[in-house]
Chimera marker file (.cmm) of the C-alpha trace (Angstrom):
<marker_set name="trace">
<marker id="1" x="108.353" y="90.729" z="75.543" r="1" g="1" b="0" radius="0.5"/>
<marker id="2" x="107.010" y="87.822" z="73.504" r="1" g="1" b="0" radius="0.5"/>
<marker id="3" x="108.912" y="84.586" z="73.430" r="1" g="1" b="0" radius="0.5"/>
<marker id="4" x="109.707" y="83.387" z="69.908" r="1" g="1" b="0" radius="0.5"/>
<marker id="5" x="110.044" y="79.695" z="69.145" r="1" g="1" b="0" radius="0.5"/>
<marker id="6" x="112.149" y="78.152" z="66.377" r="1" g="1" b="0" radius="0.5"/>
<marker id="7" x="110.462" y="75.800" z="63.927" r="1" g="1" b="0" radius="0.5"/>
<marker id="8" x="112.649" y="72.896" z="65.111" r="1" g="1" b="0" radius="0.5"/>
<marker id="9" x="111.440" y="73.421" z="68.664" r="1" g="1" b="0" radius="0.5"/>
<marker id="10" x="107.788" y="73.628" z="67.592" r="1" g="1" b="0" radius="0.5"/>
<marker id="11" x="108.168" y="70.445" z="65.531" r="1" g="1" b="0" radius="0.5"/>
<marker id="12" x="109.618" y="68.575" z="68.504" r="1" g="1" b="0" radius="0.5"/>
<marker id="13" x="106.774" y="69.674" z="70.790" r="1" g="1" b="0" radius="0.5"/>
<marker id="14" x="104.080" y="68.909" z="68.190" r="1" g="1" b="0" radius="0.5"/>
<marker id="15" x="105.435" y="65.415" z="67.537" r="1" g="1" b="0" radius="0.5"/>
<marker id="16" x="105.228" y="64.669" z="71.247" r="1" g="1" b="0" radius="0.5"/>
<marker id="17" x="101.705" y="66.104" z="71.381" r="1" g="1" b="0" radius="0.5"/>
<marker id="18" x="100.634" y="63.903" z="68.466" r="1" g="1" b="0" radius="0.5"/>
<marker id="19" x="102.067" y="60.800" z="70.152" r="1" g="1" b="0" radius="0.5"/>
<marker id="20" x="99.697" y="61.475" z="73.032" r="1" g="1" b="0" radius="0.5"/>
<marker id="21" x="101.963" y="60.026" z="75.706" r="1" g="1" b="0" radius="0.5"/>
<marker id="22" x="101.839" y="63.285" z="77.678" r="1" g="1" b="0" radius="0.5"/>
<marker id="23" x="99.083" y="65.816" z="78.185" r="1" g="1" b="0" radius="0.5"/>
<marker id="24" x="99.272" y="69.313" z="76.744" r="1" g="1" b="0" radius="0.5"/>
<marker id="25" x="99.727" y="70.608" z="80.298" r="1" g="1" b="0" radius="0.5"/>
<marker id="26" x="102.692" y="68.285" z="80.856" r="1" g="1" b="0" radius="0.5"/>
<marker id="27" x="104.289" y="69.338" z="77.574" r="1" g="1" b="0" radius="0.5"/>
<marker id="28" x="103.677" y="72.976" z="78.423" r="1" g="1" b="0" radius="0.5"/>
<marker id="29" x="105.523" y="72.602" z="81.720" r="1" g="1" b="0" radius="0.5"/>
<marker id="30" x="108.315" y="70.476" z="80.309" r="1" g="1" b="0" radius="0.5"/>
<marker id="31" x="109.086" y="72.798" z="77.398" r="1" g="1" b="0" radius="0.5"/>
<marker id="32" x="108.249" y="76.036" z="79.236" r="1" g="1" b="0" radius="0.5"/>
<marker id="33" x="105.506" y="77.052" z="76.806" r="1" g="1" b="0" radius="0.5"/>
<marker id="34" x="103.339" y="79.075" z="79.160" r="1" g="1" b="0" radius="0.5"/>
<marker id="35" x="100.334" y="79.317" z="76.857" r="1" g="1" b="0" radius="0.5"/>
<marker id="36" x="98.931" y="75.793" z="76.412" r="1" g="1" b="0" radius="0.5"/>
<marker id="37" x="96.747" y="76.997" z="73.561" r="1" g="1" b="0" radius="0.5"/>
<marker id="38" x="99.947" y="77.657" z="71.629" r="1" g="1" b="0" radius="0.5"/>
<marker id="39" x="100.756" y="73.924" z="71.562" r="1" g="1" b="0" radius="0.5"/>
<marker id="40" x="97.189" y="73.083" z="70.519" r="1" g="1" b="0" radius="0.5"/>
<marker id="41" x="97.415" y="75.590" z="67.654" r="1" g="1" b="0" radius="0.5"/>
<marker id="42" x="100.779" y="74.204" z="66.519" r="1" g="1" b="0" radius="0.5"/>
<marker id="43" x="99.293" y="70.702" z="66.518" r="1" g="1" b="0" radius="0.5"/>
<marker id="44" x="96.300" y="71.841" z="64.432" r="1" g="1" b="0" radius="0.5"/>
<marker id="45" x="98.633" y="73.334" z="61.824" r="1" g="1" b="0" radius="0.5"/>
<marker id="46" x="100.706" y="70.146" z="61.603" r="1" g="1" b="0" radius="0.5"/>
<link id1="1" id2="2" r="1" g="1" b="0" radius="0.2"/>
<link id1="2" id2="3" r="1" g="1" b="0" radius="0.2"/>
<link id1="3" id2="4" r="1" g="1" b="0" radius="0.2"/>
<link id1="4" id2="5" r="1" g="1" b="0" radius="0.2"/>
<link id1="5" id2="6" r="1" g="1" b="0" radius="0.2"/>
<link id1="6" id2="7" r="1" g="1" b="0" radius="0.2"/>
<link id1="7" id2="8" r="1" g="1" b="0" radius="0.2"/>
<link id1="8" id2="9" r="1" g="1" b="0" radius="0.2"/>
<link id1="9" id2="10" r="1" g="1" b="0" radius="0.2"/>
<link id1="10" id2="11" r="1" g="1" b="0" radius="0.2"/>
<link id1="11" id2="12" r="1" g="1" b="0" radius="0.2"/>
<link id1="12" id2="13" r="1" g="1" b="0" radius="0.2"/>
<link id1="13" id2="14" r="1" g="1" b="0" radius="0.2"/>
<link id1="14" id2="15" r="1" g="1" b="0" radius="0.2"/>
<link id1="15" id2="16" r="1" g="1" b="0" radius="0.2"/>
<link id1="16" id2="17" r="1" g="1" b="0" radius="0.2"/>
<link id1="17" id2="18" r="1" g="1" b="0" radius="0.2"/>
<link id1="18" id2="19" r="1" g="1" b="0" radius="0.2"/>
<link id1="19" id2="20" r="1" g="1" b="0" radius="0.2"/>
<link id1="20" id2="21" r="1" g="1" b="0" radius="0.2"/>
<link id1="21" id2="22" r="1" g="1" b="0" radius="0.2"/>
<link id1="22" id2="23" r="1" g="1" b="0" radius="0.2"/>
<link id1="23" id2="24" r="1" g="1" b="0" radius="0.2"/>
<link id1="24" id2="25" r="1" g="1" b="0" radius="0.2"/>
<link id1="25" id2="26" r="1" g="1" b="0" radius="0.2"/>
<link id1="26" id2="27" r="1" g="1" b="0" radius="0.2"/>
<link id1="27" id2="28" r="1" g="1" b="0" radius="0.2"/>
<link id1="28" id2="29" r="1" g="1" b="0" radius="0.2"/>
<link id1="29" id2="30" r="1" g="1" b="0" radius="0.2"/>
<link id1="30" id2="31" r="1" g="1" b="0" radius="0.2"/>
<link id1="31" id2="32" r="1" g="1" b="0" radius="0.2"/>
<link id1="32" id2="33" r="1" g="1" b="0" radius="0.2"/>
<link id1="33" id2="34" r="1" g="1" b="0" radius="0.2"/>
<link id1="34" id2="35" r="1" g="1" b="0" radius="0.2"/>
<link id1="35" id2="36" r="1" g="1" b="0" radius="0.2"/>
<link id1="36" id2="37" r="1" g="1" b="0" radius="0.2"/>
<link id1="37" id2="38" r="1" g="1" b="0" radius="0.2"/>
<link id1="38" id2="39" r="1" g="1" b="0" radius="0.2"/>
<link id1="39" id2="40" r="1" g="1" b="0" radius="0.2"/>
<link id1="40" id2="41" r="1" g="1" b="0" radius="0.2"/>
<link id1="41" id2="42" r="1" g="1" b="0" radius="0.2"/>
<link id1="42" id2="43" r="1" g="1" b="0" radius="0.2"/>
<link id1="43" id2="44" r="1" g="1" b="0" radius="0.2"/>
<link id1="44" id2="45" r="1" g="1" b="0" radius="0.2"/>
<link id1="45" id2="46" r="1" g="1" b="0" radius="0.2"/>
</marker_set>
């Protein structure tokens, strides 16, 4: 079963990714997004 993320959640993660204070791997662990590429793709769309 695929995990679906709400837009508010994605926005929060992307804003942290843009700040650059944490690595994508750290954000992935912290927010339980198992596919790191997902965060990278969200950031590209932002």
